[in-house]
N, C-alpha and C positions, 0 to 999 in steps of 0.2 A: 773081755775084748783085752786079747794081746797086740803088744802093740812087738813087730818084731823088730830085728837090729836092724836087719835091711830099710823097712819102713825110716827109722830115727835115721838113720845114716843120709837116706835119700831126702829127706826132709832139713837135715843140717849143710847137705852137698846143695839142695835150692837156697837155702835161707844162707850162705856163706859163698857159693856159686854164682847163681844168679845175682848177687846185691842186693838182696829185699834189707837182710841185718845193715851192710853197707848202705845200701841209699837210705834207711831208716835214720842212720848216726851222720850224714854227710847231709840231709838234709837239715837234721838239727843244727848242724855243725853253721852251713849259711847262712841259717834264721839267725843264730846267735849273732854271724859276722854283720849279715846287712841290717841287724834291730843296731849295732854300733855303729855302722856306717853312717846312718840315718842319724843316732843321737851325736854321733859327731858331725855334721852335716847340720845340723840344726845346731851346734853351741858355733859351729864357724859363721853360721846364716846372723845370728846372736850377735857374734863377735863383729860384724862390719854391720850391723845397725848398731851398734853400740859407737861404731865409730864414726858413722854418721850424723850418730844424733852428737857426738863430740865435736865433730868441725862446724854441725847446723851451730851448736849452742856457742862458740868461738867466736862464728860468723854473726851472732846476734851481738855477744859481748863487745865486738868489734864496733859492728853499726851505730849500738845509742852511746860508746865516749867516741863516738866521732857527731851524732845527735846533741851528744855533751859541751860538745867545741861547739860547734856550732852554734850554738843556744846561746854561747856564753860569746859569741864574735856578735852574735845578733843583739842581745843586750847592752855590752859597749859601742856596739854602732848606736844603737838607741840611746843612750846615756850621753856619746859626742853630740847625736842629733838636736837634746833637748838641750845641753848646755850653747850649741850655736845658736837656737832659738832663742833662749834667755840672752844671748847677746844682742842680737838681733835687737830684740823686742826694746831692750834697752837702750839703743843706737838709734833706733827709729824713733824712742820717746825725747833721745837730746838731740835730734834732726828739726822734729816737730815742735820741740822749745827755739831751736834757733830760725829757725822760718816761722813762727809766730811774733820771736824778739824781731826778725828785720822787716817782716811785716809794718808792725809797728812805728822803728822808722820811717819805713817807706813811708806810712801815714803822715806822720809829722815833715819827712821833711818835703813832701807834697802839700802839708797847709802853709807850710813856709813860704813854700815858693809861692804858690798863691797871693798871700799875703803880699808878696813883694811886686805882682804882678801892676800895681798901679804905678806905683813908680818907675818902670820901664821906661824906658823912652827911646822909642826911633828916631830921632834926631841928633844925629851924631854931636850938631853943632850948638845945641842947646846946652844952654846956661844954668841950669839948674841940674845936668846931669853930675852923678855923682858916683866913682868910681867904689861899687859893695865888695868885698874878695867872699869866699866865702868863709872866711876867721870869721866877718864878722858878725854873720847869719848865724853862726854856732855858738860865738860867745854871748850872742844877742838870746838866743833859744837858750842856753845852759843856761843863763839866770834865771829863767822861768820856769824849768823842768827839775824834777828833783831824781835822783836817785839813789833805789832801795840796795844798801849793799847784804843783805841777808842772803837773797836769794837770787840777785841776780838780775833783775827786774827793770825795768826803766817807767816810773808813773809818772805821766805827765799834766801839767794844769790844765783847766779848764778855759784859760782863754791863752791862746798862743799870741801876745801880742807883740808887732815887730815895731821896735824902734826906728822912726823913718828920720832921715839924717838932712 
């Protein structure tokens, strides 16, 4: 089988002239270019995802710091409320003690008034009528009552005798 020169030239002309060989090179070059563009697009997408993740991380850190600050403020508020509550409880105890003391004083004074009731005279011209002042009542009562200096309470005698005048 002999291939003639005309056949070879025809084949070469067909390959080069018809673009088959150029098409093969062009197709290969375009395929490499498409792969490079795809790889570039993939890298760009990865960079964009990384940027999104970095922004997300920054946002989470900022939110976490804000939450820490809020928690710190809440703890401080709770401590302030606890201190206020303790102060109020102490003040309430003091006021309760004062109320108890005033009740005892009122009770004692009520007993003193009841003890004096027989000596009240409605007749302003009565010769037995005598002037009695609050100071006289207090003086006569202090002789029968004792004061406990250690804790500030007043102890009363069982008998509240009022001296008659």
